[in-house]
C-alpha positions as CSV (number, residue, x, y, z in Angstrom):
1,M,8.3,7.5,-7.3
2,E,10.7,7.0,-4.3
3,R,12.0,3.4,-3.9
4,I,11.6,2.0,-0.5
5,P,12.4,-1.7,0.3
6,L,9.3,-3.8,0.8
7,S,10.3,-4.7,4.3
8,E,10.4,-1.0,5.2
9,V,7.0,-0.4,3.5
10,K,5.6,-3.3,5.6
11,K,6.9,-1.8,8.8
12,R,5.5,1.6,8.1
13,L,2.1,0.2,7.1
14,A,1.8,-2.0,10.2
15,P,0.1,0.6,12.4
16,F,-2.6,1.1,9.8
17,R,-3.6,-2.6,9.4
18,N,-6.9,-2.0,11.4
19,Y,-7.8,1.2,9.7
20,D,-11.6,1.0,8.9
21,D,-12.4,4.0,6.7
22,K,-12.3,4.2,2.9
23,I,-9.3,6.0,1.6
24,K,-8.8,7.7,-1.8
25,I,-5.2,7.1,-2.8
26,S,-5.5,8.8,-6.2
27,P,-8.3,10.6,-8.2
28,E,-9.2,7.2,-9.7
29,A,-8.5,4.8,-6.9
30,K,-10.2,4.2,-3.6
31,V,-9.3,1.6,-1.0
32,V,-12.3,0.1,0.8
33,N,-10.4,-2.3,3.1
34,V,-7.0,-1.1,4.0
35,S,-6.0,-4.3,5.9
36,Q,-7.0,-6.6,3.0
37,M,-5.1,-4.4,0.5
38,I,-2.0,-4.4,2.6
39,E,-2.1,-8.1,3.1
40,S,-2.9,-9.1,-0.5
41,H,-0.4,-6.7,-2.1
42,V,2.4,-7.6,0.2
43,S,1.7,-11.3,-0.3
44,I,1.7,-10.9,-4.1
45,L,4.9,-8.9,-4.1
46,E,6.7,-11.4,-1.9
47,A,5.6,-14.3,-4.1
48,N,6.8,-12.4,-7.2
49,S,10.0,-10.7,-6.0
50,G,11.9,-9.1,-8.8
51,N,9.1,-9.5,-11.4
52,K,8.4,-6.1,-12.8
53,T,5.0,-7.2,-14.0
54,Y,3.9,-6.7,-10.4
55,L,5.3,-3.2,-10.0
56,P,1.8,-1.6,-9.9
57,Y,1.1,-3.5,-6.6
58,Y,4.2,-1.9,-5.1
59,E,3.3,1.5,-6.4
60,R,-0.3,1.3,-5.0
61,L,1.2,0.3,-1.6
62,L,3.4,3.4,-1.7
63,M,0.5,5.6,-2.6
64,L,-1.5,4.2,0.3
65,L,1.5,4.7,2.6
66,K,1.9,8.3,1.5
67,V,-1.8,9.1,2.1
68,L,-1.9,7.4,5.5
69,E,1.3,8.9,6.8
70,S,0.4,12.4,5.6
71,G,-3.0,12.3,7.2
72,L,-4.7,13.3,3.9
73,L,-7.5,10.8,4.5
74,S,-10.8,11.0,2.6
C-alpha cells in the first residue's frame, strides 16, 4: 500500500468530514460514521507516532481515502 504522510492524509480527508452515508471500504469493513472514524483514527495515530502496532489504523484511513476520492461509494 502506498505510503502517504499522515499530514497529507488529513488534508485529503478534510473535505469528507461531514459525509453522512455508510461506506464500504473493503468486503469485510463498513464505515458508519466517516467523521468519527477520521477523527478517532487520526488522534490515535498522532498519539502513537512511529508505533507499528497502530499501522492498521493508518491502513484503514488510506482505504477510506481511496474509496472517497475514487467516488466508489456504497
